[in-house]
Structure formats: structure tokens, C-alpha cells
N, CA, C and O atoms as CSV, one atom per row, in Angstrom:
chain,resi,resn,atom,element,x,y,z
A,1,MET,N,N,0.825,-1.179,0.000
A,1,MET,CA,C,0.000,0.000,0.000
A,1,MET,C,C,0.868,1.240,0.000
A,1,MET,O,O,1.844,1.327,0.745
A,2,THR,N,N,0.523,2.162,-0.806
A,2,THR,CA,C,1.280,3.406,-0.842
A,2,THR,C,C,0.543,4.458,-0.035
A,2,THR,O,O,-0.683,4.571,-0.079
A,3,GLN,N,N,1.311,5.202,0.681
A,3,GLN,CA,C,0.720,6.284,1.472
A,3,GLN,C,C,0.810,7.570,0.672
A,3,GLN,O,O,1.821,7.869,0.037
A,4,ILE,N,N,-0.256,8.302,0.723
A,4,ILE,CA,C,-0.294,9.584,0.016
A,4,ILE,C,C,0.043,10.679,1.026
A,4,ILE,O,O,-0.633,10.840,2.043
A,5,LYS,N,N,1.100,11.422,0.722
A,5,LYS,CA,C,1.471,12.534,1.587
A,5,LYS,C,C,0.625,13.743,1.216
A,5,LYS,O,O,0.502,14.098,0.043
A,6,ARG,N,N,0.054,14.357,2.218
A,6,ARG,CA,C,-0.698,15.581,1.968
A,6,ARG,C,C,0.274,16.740,1.892
A,6,ARG,O,O,1.158,16.883,2.736
A,7,LYS,N,N,0.106,17.545,0.898
A,7,LYS,CA,C,0.944,18.720,0.786
A,7,LYS,C,C,0.468,19.768,1.785
A,7,LYS,O,O,-0.728,20.025,1.929
A,8,SER,N,N,1.420,20.351,2.456
A,8,SER,CA,C,1.038,21.409,3.386
A,8,SER,C,C,0.722,22.668,2.587
A,8,SER,O,O,1.348,22.967,1.570
A,9,LYS,N,N,-0.265,23.382,3.084
A,9,LYS,CA,C,-0.620,24.624,2.415
A,9,LYS,C,C,0.493,25.630,2.639
A,9,LYS,O,O,1.034,25.751,3.739
A,10,ARG,N,N,0.814,26.328,1.609
A,10,ARG,CA,C,1.884,27.311,1.697
A,10,ARG,C,C,1.306,28.665,2.043
A,10,ARG,O,O,0.123,28.933,1.832
A,11,GLY,N,N,2.161,29.507,2.576
A,11,GLY,CA,C,1.745,30.870,2.870
A,11,GLY,C,C,1.226,31.022,4.290
A,11,GLY,O,O,1.290,30.109,5.113
A,12,ARG,N,N,0.726,32.181,4.528
A,12,ARG,CA,C,0.248,32.525,5.851
A,12,ARG,C,C,-1.111,31.889,6.114
A,12,ARG,O,O,-1.944,31.784,5.213
A,13,ARG,N,N,-1.324,31.469,7.348
A,13,ARG,CA,C,-2.624,30.924,7.721
A,13,ARG,C,C,-3.657,32.041,7.697
A,13,ARG,O,O,-3.337,33.184,8.022
A,14,PRO,N,N,-4.880,31.729,7.321
A,14,PRO,CA,C,-5.905,32.785,7.324
A,14,PRO,C,C,-6.240,33.220,8.750
A,14,PRO,O,O,-6.203,32.416,9.682
A,15,LYS,N,N,-6.564,34.493,8.904
A,15,LYS,CA,C,-6.947,35.014,10.208
A,15,LYS,C,C,-8.306,34.462,10.597
A,15,LYS,O,O,-9.113,34.128,9.729
A,16,PRO,N,N,-8.566,34.363,11.896
A,16,PRO,CA,C,-9.911,33.971,12.313
A,16,PRO,C,C,-10.935,35.028,11.891
A,16,PRO,O,O,-10.587,36.183,11.646
A,17,GLU,N,N,-12.160,34.627,11.813
A,17,GLU,CA,C,-13.215,35.515,11.316
A,17,GLU,C,C,-13.318,36.805,12.129
A,17,GLU,O,O,-13.550,37.873,11.563
A,18,TRP,N,N,-13.149,36.718,13.437
A,18,TRP,CA,C,-13.329,37.891,14.294
A,18,TRP,C,C,-12.183,38.889,14.168
A,18,TRP,O,O,-12.321,40.031,14.605
A,19,GLN,N,N,-11.051,38.484,13.580
A,19,GLN,CA,C,-9.914,39.394,13.422
A,19,GLN,C,C,-9.885,40.062,12.052
A,19,GLN,O,O,-9.085,40.972,11.837
A,20,ARG,N,N,-10.715,39.643,11.143
A,20,ARG,CA,C,-10.668,40.198,9.794
A,20,ARG,C,C,-11.265,41.592,9.759
A,20,ARG,O,O,-12.327,41.851,10.325
A,21,LEU,N,N,-10.568,42.470,9.091
A,21,LEU,CA,C,-11.030,43.846,8.944
A,21,LEU,C,C,-11.716,43.961,7.583
A,21,LEU,O,O,-11.057,44.061,6.548
A,22,ARG,N,N,-13.014,43.945,7.601
A,22,ARG,CA,C,-13.767,43.940,6.349
A,22,ARG,C,C,-14.393,45.287,6.013
A,22,ARG,O,O,-14.754,45.526,4.860
A,23,ASN,N,N,-14.524,46.160,6.985
A,23,ASN,CA,C,-15.215,47.427,6.761
A,23,ASN,C,C,-14.202,48.542,6.578
A,23,ASN,O,O,-13.127,48.536,7.179
A,24,GLU,N,N,-14.560,49.480,5.753
A,24,GLU,CA,C,-13.662,50.610,5.535
A,24,GLU,C,C,-14.465,51.890,5.548
A,24,GLU,O,O,-15.639,51.928,5.179
A,25,ILE,N,N,-13.791,52.936,5.985
A,25,ILE,CA,C,-14.386,54.268,6.006
A,25,ILE,C,C,-13.487,55.161,5.171
A,25,ILE,O,O,-12.273,55.203,5.376
A,26,LYS,N,N,-14.076,55.861,4.249
A,26,LYS,CA,C,-13.292,56.773,3.424
A,26,LYS,C,C,-13.295,58.142,4.078
A,26,LYS,O,O,-14.322,58.610,4.568
A,27,LEU,N,N,-12.140,58.770,4.079
A,27,LEU,CA,C,-11.965,60.066,4.708
A,27,LEU,C,C,-11.288,60.990,3.708
A,27,LEU,O,O,-10.233,60.663,3.164
A,28,HIS,N,N,-11.880,62.112,3.475
A,28,HIS,CA,C,-11.309,63.078,2.537
A,28,HIS,C,C,-10.774,64.272,3.328
A,28,HIS,O,O,-11.507,64.898,4.094
A,29,LEU,N,N,-9.501,64.579,3.135
A,29,LEU,CA,C,-8.845,65.693,3.819
A,29,LEU,C,C,-8.153,66.572,2.788
A,29,LEU,O,O,-7.694,66.095,1.750
A,30,ASP,N,N,-8.085,67.869,3.094
A,30,ASP,CA,C,-7.283,68.722,2.226
A,30,ASP,C,C,-5.817,68.529,2.587
A,30,ASP,O,O,-5.506,67.847,3.563
A,31,ASP,N,N,-4.921,69.119,1.818
A,31,ASP,CA,C,-3.487,68.886,2.010
A,31,ASP,C,C,-2.997,69.324,3.391
A,31,ASP,O,O,-2.155,68.658,3.993
A,32,GLY,N,N,-3.518,70.429,3.885
A,32,GLY,CA,C,-3.082,70.931,5.187
A,32,GLY,C,C,-3.484,69.999,6.328
A,32,GLY,O,O,-2.659,69.666,7.180
A,33,ASN,N,N,-4.746,69.580,6.346
A,33,ASN,CA,C,-5.216,68.671,7.398
A,33,ASN,C,C,-4.536,67.312,7.303
A,33,ASN,O,O,-4.222,66.700,8.324
A,34,TYR,N,N,-4.308,66.841,6.085
A,34,TYR,CA,C,-3.629,65.553,5.898
A,34,TYR,C,C,-2.216,65.607,6.472
A,34,TYR,O,O,-1.767,64.665,7.123
A,35,ALA,N,N,-1.520,66.717,6.225
A,35,ALA,CA,C,-0.156,66.864,6.739
A,35,ALA,C,C,-0.160,66.896,8.266
A,35,ALA,O,O,0.726,66.322,8.899
A,36,VAL,N,N,-1.157,67.566,8.863
A,36,VAL,CA,C,-1.243,67.638,10.322
A,36,VAL,C,C,-1.481,66.251,10.909
A,36,VAL,O,O,-0.817,65.859,11.868
A,37,VAL,N,N,-2.433,65.505,10.333
A,37,VAL,CA,C,-2.748,64.167,10.842
A,37,VAL,C,C,-1.551,63.237,10.653
A,37,VAL,O,O,-1.246,62.431,11.532
A,38,LYS,N,N,-0.885,63.345,9.527
A,38,LYS,CA,C,0.280,62.497,9.269
A,38,LYS,C,C,1.407,62.796,10.258
A,38,LYS,O,O,2.066,61.874,10.739
A,39,ASP,N,N,1.633,64.077,10.567
A,39,ASP,CA,C,2.657,64.453,11.542
A,39,ASP,C,C,2.297,63.949,12.940
A,39,ASP,O,O,3.168,63.488,13.678
A,40,MET,N,N,1.022,64.036,13.302
A,40,MET,CA,C,0.594,63.553,14.614
A,40,MET,C,C,0.806,62.039,14.724
A,40,MET,O,O,1.216,61.541,15.773
A,41,ALA,N,N,0.529,61.320,13.654
A,41,ALA,CA,C,0.722,59.863,13.657
A,41,ALA,C,C,2.206,59.526,13.769
A,41,ALA,O,O,2.587,58.594,14.479
A,42,ARG,N,N,3.035,60.286,13.068
A,42,ARG,CA,C,4.483,60.042,13.125
A,42,ARG,C,C,5.015,60.319,14.530
A,42,ARG,O,O,5.843,59.561,15.036
A,43,GLU,N,N,4.547,61.400,15.167
A,43,GLU,CA,C,4.994,61.725,16.521
A,43,GLU,C,C,4.561,60.666,17.524
A,43,GLU,O,O,5.263,60.401,18.500
A,44,ALA,N,N,3.395,60.057,17.279
A,44,ALA,CA,C,2.908,59.010,18.178
A,44,ALA,C,C,3.576,57.672,17.895
A,44,ALA,O,O,3.436,56.734,18.680
A,45,GLY,N,N,4.299,57.573,16.787
A,45,GLY,CA,C,4.972,56.329,16.441
A,45,GLY,C,C,4.015,55.276,15.905
A,45,GLY,O,O,4.254,54.078,16.058
A,46,LEU,N,N,2.926,55.722,15.273
A,46,LEU,CA,C,1.913,54.808,14.743
A,46,LEU,C,C,1.766,55.012,13.241
A,46,LEU,O,O,2.111,56.061,12.696
A,47,SER,N,N,1.244,53.976,12.589
A,47,SER,CA,C,0.904,54.155,11.185
A,47,SER,C,C,-0.324,55.063,11.111
A,47,SER,O,O,-1.039,55.237,12.098
A,48,LEU,N,N,-0.555,55.626,9.954
A,48,LEU,CA,C,-1.681,56.536,9.778
A,48,LEU,C,C,-3.003,55.830,10.078
A,48,LEU,O,O,-3.887,56.398,10.719
A,49,ASN,N,N,-3.130,54.588,9.611
A,49,ASN,CA,C,-4.351,53.823,9.829
A,49,ASN,C,C,-4.584,53.560,11.317
A,49,ASN,O,O,-5.695,53.757,11.810
A,50,LYS,N,N,-3.555,53.121,12.036
A,50,LYS,CA,C,-3.697,52.841,13.468
A,50,LYS,C,C,-3.995,54.120,14.242
A,50,LYS,O,O,-4.795,54.117,15.177
A,51,PHE,N,N,-3.345,55.213,13.847
A,51,PHE,CA,C,-3.569,56.479,14.532
A,51,PHE,C,C,-5.019,56.928,14.380
A,51,PHE,O,O,-5.658,57.305,15.362
A,52,ILE,N,N,-5.535,56.890,13.165
A,52,ILE,CA,C,-6.915,57.337,12.928
A,52,ILE,C,C,-7.896,56.407,13.632
A,52,ILE,O,O,-8.896,56.869,14.183
A,53,THR,N,N,-7.622,55.101,13.622
A,53,THR,CA,C,-8.503,54.156,14.304
A,53,THR,C,C,-8.553,54.445,15.792
A,53,THR,O,O,-9.634,54.462,16.380
A,54,ARG,N,N,-7.407,54.671,16.410
A,54,ARG,CA,C,-7.379,54.960,17.843
A,54,ARG,C,C,-8.042,56.293,18.155
A,54,ARG,O,O,-8.716,56.426,19.176
A,55,ALA,N,N,-7.855,57.284,17.281
A,55,ALA,CA,C,-8.472,58.591,17.499
A,55,ALA,C,C,-9.995,58.487,17.414
A,55,ALA,O,O,-10.705,59.089,18.220
A,56,VAL,N,N,-10.490,57.733,16.452
A,56,VAL,CA,C,-11.933,57.579,16.282
A,56,VAL,C,C,-12.538,56.814,17.459
A,56,VAL,O,O,-13.649,57.117,17.894
A,57,MET,N,N,-11.813,55.831,17.969
A,57,MET,CA,C,-12.323,55.010,19.068
A,57,MET,C,C,-12.216,55.719,20.419
A,57,MET,O,O,-12.703,55.201,21.425
A,58,GLY,N,N,-11.595,56.880,20.455
A,58,GLY,CA,C,-11.510,57.661,21.683
A,58,GLY,C,C,-10.379,57.243,22.597
A,58,GLY,O,O,-10.376,57.600,23.775
A,59,THR,N,N,-9.419,56.495,22.080
A,59,THR,CA,C,-8.275,56.069,22.875
A,59,THR,C,C,-7.322,57.248,23.066
A,59,THR,O,O,-7.139,58.064,22.162
A,60,THR,N,N,-6.726,57.325,24.239
A,60,THR,CA,C,-5.730,58.365,24.484
A,60,THR,C,C,-4.476,58.041,23.684
A,60,THR,O,O,-3.924,56.947,23.797
A,61,ILE,N,N,-4.033,58.986,22.884
A,61,ILE,CA,C,-2.854,58.779,22.046
A,61,ILE,C,C,-1.724,59.626,22.616
A,61,ILE,O,O,-1.843,60.843,22.751
A,62,ARG,N,N,-0.630,58.958,22.946
A,62,ARG,CA,C,0.519,59.643,23.521
A,62,ARG,C,C,1.659,59.646,22.529
A,62,ARG,O,O,1.752,58.797,21.643
A,63,LYS,N,N,2.526,60.632,22.706
A,63,LYS,CA,C,3.715,60.682,21.864
A,63,LYS,C,C,4.626,59.508,22.182
A,63,LYS,O,O,4.666,59.030,23.316
A,64,ALA,N,N,5.352,59.052,21.179
A,64,ALA,CA,C,6.343,57.994,21.400
A,64,ALA,C,C,7.497,58.578,22.210
A,64,ALA,O,O,7.809,59.763,22.097
A,65,LEU,N,N,8.124,57.737,23.023
A,65,LEU,CA,C,9.241,58.199,23.837
A,65,LEU,C,C,10.456,58.480,22.962
A,65,LEU,O,O,10.726,57.761,22.001
A,66,THR,N,N,11.179,59.534,23.310
A,66,THR,CA,C,12.414,59.846,22.603
A,66,THR,C,C,13.531,58.954,23.140
A,66,THR,O,O,13.349,58.241,24.127
A,67,ASP,N,N,14.681,59.002,22.483
A,67,ASP,CA,C,15.824,58.199,22.936
A,67,ASP,C,C,16.254,58.602,24.346
A,67,ASP,O,O,16.637,57.756,25.154
A,68,GLU,N,N,16.185,59.912,24.634
A,68,GLU,CA,C,16.554,60.393,25.961
A,68,GLU,C,C,15.583,59.856,27.016
A,68,GLU,O,O,15.996,59.469,28.109
A,69,GLU,N,N,14.294,59.835,26.682
A,69,GLU,CA,C,13.299,59.318,27.625
A,69,GLU,C,C,13.456,57.811,27.834
A,69,GLU,O,O,13.283,57.310,28.945
A,70,TYR,N,N,13.786,57.091,26.753
A,70,TYR,CA,C,14.065,55.662,26.903
A,70,TYR,C,C,15.256,55.430,27.826
A,70,TYR,O,O,15.247,54.499,28.631
A,71,ALA,N,N,16.285,56.277,27.711
A,71,ALA,CA,C,17.459,56.149,28.580
A,71,ALA,C,C,17.068,56.396,30.034
A,71,ALA,O,O,17.563,55.721,30.937
A,72,MET,N,N,16.173,57.371,30.261
A,72,MET,CA,C,15.703,57.630,31.619
A,72,MET,C,C,14.936,56.434,32.176
A,72,MET,O,O,15.106,56.064,33.338
A,73,VAL,N,N,14.094,55.836,31.345
A,73,VAL,CA,C,13.325,54.669,31.789
A,73,VAL,C,C,14.266,53.525,32.144
A,73,VAL,O,O,14.079,52.852,33.158
A,74,ARG,N,N,15.274,53.307,31.309
A,74,ARG,CA,C,16.236,52.234,31.598
A,74,ARG,C,C,16.992,52.498,32.899
A,74,ARG,O,O,17.224,51.574,33.678
A,75,SER,N,N,17.377,53.756,33.140
A,75,SER,CA,C,18.094,54.040,34.381
A,75,SER,C,C,17.159,53.921,35.581
A,75,SER,O,O,17.589,53.511,36.659
A,76,LEU,N,N,15.879,54.277,35.407
A,76,LEU,CA,C,14.917,54.074,36.498
A,76,LEU,C,C,14.740,52.589,36.805
A,76,LEU,O,O,14.582,52.208,37.964
A,77,GLN,N,N,14.765,51.761,35.777
A,77,GLN,CA,C,14.676,50.315,35.999
A,77,GLN,C,C,15.896,49.810,36.762
A,77,GLN,O,O,15.775,48.958,37.642
A,78,GLY,N,N,17.061,50.334,36.426
A,78,GLY,CA,C,18.280,49.954,37.137
A,78,GLY,C,C,18.233,50.398,38.586
A,78,GLY,O,O,18.659,49.667,39.480
A,79,ILE,N,N,17.712,51.606,38.821
A,79,ILE,CA,C,17.607,52.114,40.192
A,79,ILE,C,C,16.618,51.258,40.987
A,79,ILE,O,O,16.847,50.965,42.160
A,80,ALA,N,N,15.521,50.862,40.344
A,80,ALA,CA,C,14.546,50.003,41.023
A,80,ALA,C,C,15.190,48.676,41.419
A,80,ALA,O,O,14.934,48.149,42.501
A,81,ASN,N,N,16.023,48.148,40.534
A,81,ASN,CA,C,16.732,46.908,40.849
A,81,ASN,C,C,17.672,47.116,42.038
A,81,ASN,O,O,17.754,46.271,42.930
A,82,ASN,N,N,18.378,48.244,42.042
A,82,ASN,CA,C,19.287,48.538,43.148
A,82,ASN,C,C,18.516,48.709,44.457
A,82,ASN,O,O,18.959,48.243,45.507
A,83,LEU,N,N,17.366,49.376,44.392
A,83,LEU,CA,C,16.563,49.540,45.604
A,83,LEU,C,C,16.083,48.200,46.143
A,83,LEU,O,O,16.027,47.989,47.355
A,84,ASN,N,N,15.738,47.300,45.233
A,84,ASN,CA,C,15.318,45.970,45.666
A,84,ASN,C,C,16.471,45.252,46.374
A,84,ASN,O,O,16.272,44.606,47.403
A,85,GLN,N,N,17.663,45.370,45.818
A,85,GLN,CA,C,18.821,44.737,46.445
A,85,GLN,C,C,19.127,45.372,47.804
A,85,GLN,O,O,19.478,44.677,48.758
A,86,LEU,N,N,18.990,46.701,47.881
A,86,LEU,CA,C,19.227,47.379,49.154
A,86,LEU,C,C,18.189,46.986,50.202
A,86,LEU,O,O,18.502,46.883,51.388
A,87,THR,N,N,16.971,46.770,49.763
A,87,THR,CA,C,15.926,46.334,50.686
A,87,THR,C,C,16.262,44.969,51.271
A,87,THR,O,O,16.103,44.739,52.470
A,88,ARG,N,N,16.725,44.072,50.417
A,88,ARG,CA,C,17.125,42.745,50.903
A,88,ARG,C,C,18.305,42.859,51.868
A,88,ARG,O,O,18.375,42.160,52.879
A,89,CYS,N,N,19.231,43.762,51.527
A,89,CYS,CA,C,20.403,43.974,52.385
A,89,CYS,C,C,19.979,44.573,53.722
A,89,CYS,O,O,20.479,44.166,54.770
A,90,ALA,N,N,19.060,45.539,53.691
A,90,ALA,CA,C,18.602,46.182,54.923
A,90,ALA,C,C,17.862,45.195,55.806
A,90,ALA,O,O,17.964,45.255,57.031
A,91,ASN,N,N,17.123,44.292,55.195
A,91,ASN,CA,C,16.445,43.271,56.001
A,91,ASN,C,C,17.432,42.331,56.663
A,91,ASN,O,O,17.184,41.834,57.762
A,92,GLY,N,N,18.538,42.088,56.004
A,92,GLY,CA,C,19.533,41.173,56.560
A,92,GLY,C,C,20.452,41.830,57.574
A,92,GLY,O,O,20.714,41.262,58.635
A,93,MET,N,N,20.955,43.049,57.252
A,93,MET,CA,C,21.956,43.693,58.098
A,93,MET,C,C,21.350,44.721,59.051
A,93,MET,O,O,21.986,45.078,60.043
A,94,GLY,N,N,20.203,45.179,58.790
A,94,GLY,CA,C,19.612,46.261,59.575
A,94,GLY,C,C,19.531,47.507,58.711
A,94,GLY,O,O,20.378,47.723,57.845
A,95,PHE,N,N,18.534,48.311,58.940
A,95,PHE,CA,C,18.295,49.456,58.076
A,95,PHE,C,C,19.350,50.537,58.220
A,95,PHE,O,O,19.649,51.231,57.248
A,96,ASP,N,N,19.922,50.699,59.404
A,96,ASP,CA,C,20.900,51.767,59.627
A,96,ASP,C,C,22.125,51.610,58.739
A,96,ASP,O,O,22.713,52.607,58.321
A,97,ALA,N,N,22.520,50.371,58.442
A,97,ALA,CA,C,23.704,50.129,57.615
A,97,ALA,C,C,23.456,50.515,56.159
A,97,ALA,O,O,24.390,50.919,55.465
A,98,ALA,N,N,22.222,50.398,55.686
A,98,ALA,CA,C,21.920,50.676,54.277
A,98,ALA,C,C,21.305,52.053,54.066
A,98,ALA,O,O,20.987,52.403,52.930
A,99,ALA,N,N,21.126,52.849,55.121
A,99,ALA,CA,C,20.421,54.130,55.020
A,99,ALA,C,C,21.127,55.111,54.079
A,99,ALA,O,O,20.459,55.821,53.328
A,100,GLY,N,N,22.445,55.164,54.104
A,100,GLY,CA,C,23.181,56.101,53.241
A,100,GLY,C,C,22.979,55.797,51.766
A,100,GLY,O,O,22.754,56.707,50.969
A,101,ASN,N,N,23.057,54.529,51.400
A,101,ASN,CA,C,22.847,54.146,50.004
A,101,ASN,C,C,21.419,54.434,49.556
A,101,ASN,O,O,21.194,54.836,48.414
A,102,VAL,N,N,20.462,54.231,50.444
A,102,VAL,CA,C,19.064,54.483,50.108
A,102,VAL,C,C,18.846,55.973,49.848
A,102,VAL,O,O,18.146,56.336,48.903
A,103,GLU,N,N,19.425,56.820,50.657
A,103,GLU,CA,C,19.279,58.271,50.479
A,103,GLU,C,C,19.857,58.727,49.132
A,103,GLU,O,O,19.247,59.541,48.439
A,104,ALA,N,N,21.021,58.208,48.767
A,104,ALA,CA,C,21.648,58.588,47.494
A,104,ALA,C,C,20.787,58.156,46.310
A,104,ALA,O,O,20.582,58.927,45.372
A,105,LEU,N,N,20.292,56.942,46.356
A,105,LEU,CA,C,19.437,56.462,45.267
A,105,LEU,C,C,18.116,57.215,45.205
A,105,LEU,O,O,17.572,57.435,44.123
A,106,LEU,N,N,17.602,57.610,46.361
A,106,LEU,CA,C,16.347,58.343,46.390
A,106,LEU,C,C,16.490,59.712,45.730
A,106,LEU,O,O,15.607,60.122,44.977
A,107,THR,N,N,17.577,60.423,45.996
A,107,THR,CA,C,17.763,61.730,45.363
A,107,THR,C,C,17.966,61.580,43.856
A,107,THR,O,O,17.457,62.395,43.086
A,108,THR,N,N,18.691,60.567,43.428
A,108,THR,CA,C,18.876,60.322,41.995
A,108,THR,C,C,17.550,59.998,41.321
A,108,THR,O,O,17.262,60.490,40.230
A,109,THR,N,N,16.750,59.171,41.973
A,109,THR,CA,C,15.453,58.779,41.418
A,109,THR,C,C,14.532,59.977,41.300
A,109,THR,O,O,13.879,60.156,40.272
A,110,LEU,N,N,14.469,60.796,42.331
A,110,LEU,CA,C,13.592,61.968,42.285
A,110,LEU,C,C,14.040,62.953,41.207
A,110,LEU,O,O,13.207,63.582,40.553
A,111,GLY,N,N,15.351,63.085,41.022
A,111,GLY,CA,C,15.852,63.964,39.950
A,111,GLY,C,C,15.445,63.468,38.575
A,111,GLY,O,O,15.023,64.260,37.733
A,112,LEU,N,N,15.566,62.159,38.334
A,112,LEU,CA,C,15.159,61.597,37.049
A,112,LEU,C,C,13.651,61.716,36.833
A,112,LEU,O,O,13.199,62.025,35.731
A,113,LEU,N,N,12.887,61.473,37.874
A,113,LEU,CA,C,11.437,61.575,37.731
A,113,LEU,C,C,11.000,63.001,37.435
A,113,LEU,O,O,10.064,63.206,36.663
A,114,SER,N,N,11.658,63.991,38.033
A,114,SER,CA,C,11.274,65.369,37.741
A,114,SER,C,C,11.587,65.738,36.298
A,114,SER,O,O,10.840,66.507,35.694
A,115,LYS,N,N,12.667,65.215,35.727
A,115,LYS,CA,C,12.969,65.444,34.309
A,115,LYS,C,C,11.976,64.723,33.404
A,115,LYS,O,O,11.596,65.238,32.352
A,116,PHE,N,N,11.561,63.536,33.818
A,116,PHE,CA,C,10.671,62.705,32.992
A,116,PHE,C,C,9.260,63.272,32.957
A,116,PHE,O,O,8.556,63.090,31.963
A,117,ARG,N,N,8.838,63.937,33.985
A,117,ARG,CA,C,7.468,64.470,34.056
A,117,ARG,C,C,7.292,65.770,33.313
A,117,ARG,O,O,6.163,66.251,33.215
A,118,MET,N,N,8.343,66.367,32.784
A,118,MET,CA,C,8.247,67.657,32.084
A,118,MET,C,C,7.310,67.590,30.943
A,118,MET,O,O,7.111,68.586,30.248
């Protein structure tokens, strides 16, 4: 008896029915308004379609973080890690031994947060 191998379907699997985008809305803008909407989408770091969809749905759209803001977030994550380690150390050795390090990290953290909230 010979076995028949089924050929696998090539290409991307079809999306489920609930994920398919079948409806479209046409929007007519003059050149000035189109440029404004396109700039807003670029600043938010979204495609034009995603930006307009989120705007229509009433979602809050925020600007994408700049490289400087990403660096601040990364340093805040590092400080949080250091604070966690200091907390473990303070629980083991006593809080008085770790108080100086905690104060230094706290002033650094507050300085970064004040820059980030601008």
C-alpha cells in the first residue's frame, strides 16, 4: 500500500473571522489637514491607519518616547533593581547600615522623575 502525503498549504494561515477587517471608512482631507494628521501619527509612532482608528475610538494617544526618555526609563529600571537589592540587604543587616545608600538612590530617582514628568 502506498501512502499519500498531503501537501502542506503554503503561505500565511488565514486570520480567524473575528480578526478580519472587512469594513472601511473613506476620509477626505485637504493637504493641510492631511499633513497635520500624518505628523501627529508620526509623533505618536503609529501608522496613519492605526492612529486614525485609535483617534476615532476615543483612545488616548501619547507621543512615542524619545531616545533620551528611553534612557531615563532604563536608568529608572536599574535604580529600582538597586533599591530591591538594598531592601534585601537592609532586612539582613539592619536598616541603619543601608540608610546612606538608600538616600543617594532616592535623590537620583527623584531627579530623574522630575525630568521625565516635564
